[in-house]
C-alpha positions, -999 to +999 in steps of 0.1 A: +553-254-005+528-277+013+506-247+023+507-234-013+496-269-025+468-270+000+457-235-011+456-246-047+436-277-039+411-256-019+409-231-047+400-259-072+374-274-048+358-240-042+360-230-078+344-261-091+316-262-065+308-225-068+311-225-106+288-255-109+263-241-085+262-208-104+255-228-136+229-252-122+212-237-091+192-211-110+176-238-131+174-268-107+176-256-071+138-254-069+133-290-079+161-301-056+144-285-026+110-298-037+124-333-033+124-340-071+155-361-066+134-387-047+110-391-076+111-424-095+123-410-128+152-393-111+165-424-094+176-443-125+213-438-129+213-451-165+186-426-176+199-397-155+176-367-157+188-331-161+178-324-125+199-354-112+228-346-135+229-310-123+229-322-087+258-346-093+277-319-112+274-294-084+264-304-049+274-341-050+305-336-072+342-340-062+344-302-054+335-305-017+357-335-011+385-317-029+379-287-007+382-310+024+415-325+011+429-290+006+419-279+040+435-310+056+467-304+036+467-267+048+461-278+084+489-304+082+512-277+067+505-253+095+511-280+121+544-290+105+531-324+095+542-337+062+512-350+041+518-386+029+529-388-007+499-409-017+478-377-015+499-360-041+501-391-063+463-397-060+455-361-069+479-362-099+466-395-112+430-385-108+437-352-126+455-369-155+428-395-160+401-367-159+420-346-184+424-376-208+388-386-205+371-351-206+397-327-220+415-298-206+400-279-177+410-255-149+414-286-127+448-290-143+459-266-116+458-297-094+490-310-111+512-281-098+496-286-064+506-323-065+542-314-075+543-288-047+532-314-023+558-339-034+586-314-034+575-299+000+574-334+015+609-342+001+623-310+015+607-316+049+621-351+050+656-339+040+656-313+068+649-338+095 
């Protein structure tokens, strides 16, 4: 179950990152690589430009850290290490807050991943 949870988390991280890049890179990658993010008007977080918002939505989003969390969970599962429950609870809480604030999205697949993590951890603890 832990490996399935890690796989779902990886899928969500990759899906968000690639989906966001497909949407934003054709329009903004040129400005990113021409250092437009360092320009004065792109440095104001209160008046976020489209170039900056697209960067935060794609490259600097939660997608890559989520991918890393999923890979760590997968690695732990393969090593027979039980991930600590706070990972599952944090992912679940973050997903619920995100869904409440922004509406339904494919990231709700993180909820079954959190449940799989919790059930897998409980099963491993019971077998010891």
